N, C-alpha and C positions, 0 to 999 in steps of 0.2 A: 441258684445263685450262690456263690461262695463269698464269704467275708471273714476276716480274721478276728473280729471282735463280737462279743455278745451284743453290744450297743448297736453295731452296724447291722447285724442280722435282725435284731428286733425292729429297727427302723425300716428295713426292707419289708419285713412281714407286715408292718403297719401300713406302709404305702400300698402294698399289694392288696390289703384288705380294703383300704379306702377306694381303690380303683376297681374293686370287684374281681381281682385276679388271683386271689388266694388259692383257688383250686388249680391254677395253671403254673404256679411258681413254687418251686421247692428251694428253701433257704437252708444253707449249711454253714456252720461256723467251722473254719478250717485254716490251718497254717499252710500257706502256699509253698513253703519250703519242703513240704512232704508230698508224696504222690497223692493225687486227687482220689477221693472215695467215690469214684464214678466208673462205670463200665467203659472199657476201651471202645473207641470208634462210635461213641454214642451221640456226638454233637456235630452239627454242620458248621458251627462257628463259635468263636469265643471272642468277647470284647472286654478289654481291660483299660480303664481310664486311669492313667498315672500309677498303676500298680508296679510296673517295671522300674519306675524311678524312685521307689521306696528304698529303704536302707538294706539293699540286697547286694552282695558281692557279685562280680561277673560269674563266678562259678555257680552261685545260687540262681542267677538269672538263666544260665544255660540249663540248669535242672528244671526250673519253672517252665521254660519253653518246651522242654521234653515232656513234662507233665501235661501241658496243654496239647501238644502233638498227639500224645497217647489217647486222649479222649476224643480227638477229632476223627471224623471219617476221612478216607482218602479224598482229596480235593476240597476238604474243609478249610475255613479261613480262621487265622489268628490275627486279630486286629488289636493293636495296642497303641497307647499314646504315652509319650515320655517328654520331659523337659530336655531341651538340647543346650549345647554349649554356647549358643548365641543368647541365652536367657540372661537377664540382668543380674541374677543371683549366682550365676556360675563363677566360681573362684572367690565368692564372698563367704563370710562366716568362718566357721572352724572346719579345716580340712580333716576328714576322718579316715579316708583311705581312697585308693583309686580315684575316681571322679565323684566321690561322695563328700558333700559339704553340709554342715549343720547350719541352717539358717532359720532364725526365729523358733528354735526348739524342735525343728524337723530336720531329719537327715534326708537329703535328696541326692539321688544318683543321676548325674547329667550325662547325656548321650551325645556322641557324634556319629557320623555315618559309618565309621569303622566299627563302632560298638554294635550298631544295628546289623552290620554284616556278620559279626561273630555269632549272631543269634538266628542264623538262617539254616542250620543243619537240619535236613529232613523237610525243608520248605523251599518254595520258590518265592523270592522277593518280588512282589507285585508292584508295590508303590511305597514311597516315602513322601508324605505330604507335610509341608511346614504350615503351621497356623499359630495364631495368638489367642490367648484367653485371659480374661480377668482384667483388673485395673492396673497391674504393673506395666504392661501386660506380660504374662508368662509366654515364653516361646517354646512351642512343642513340635514334635514330629508325630504324625499319625502313620504307623507302619502297618502295611497289609501284607501278610504272608499266606501262601496257599500250601497246604500239606501235600507233599508229593504223593502221587497215586500209587507208586511202587517204591517200597523201601528196601 
């Protein structure tokens, strides 16, 4: 598992220990704007919950998506969730760039279907599923991409 903070990686290690999974989970602190410190083609799937809606530019998202694709085996899945433009916070707070708004001290990158489409190079888009989460509620997409078998 990758996380960008030492607090996050420590929390993951602690939860793995509590669940008796420490011997099955490797935790690495890593800045996702950099290539992953993992072997190419070493994973069947990658799941990211709201990672893609962090304060990343579209160019950084394209690079992140390429990093994920690099570590996936052919036919592997990249599944991620993002807040979309139907969310109550879209357009609220301080506009920072592109579709990035600072709300409550956090910068959120909001997506529309066109943004999802820009992140499909080297993948087949399998599904875009809309769902809600939390008390606001937050409105999200769950995107499922399959890495092309032949690049």
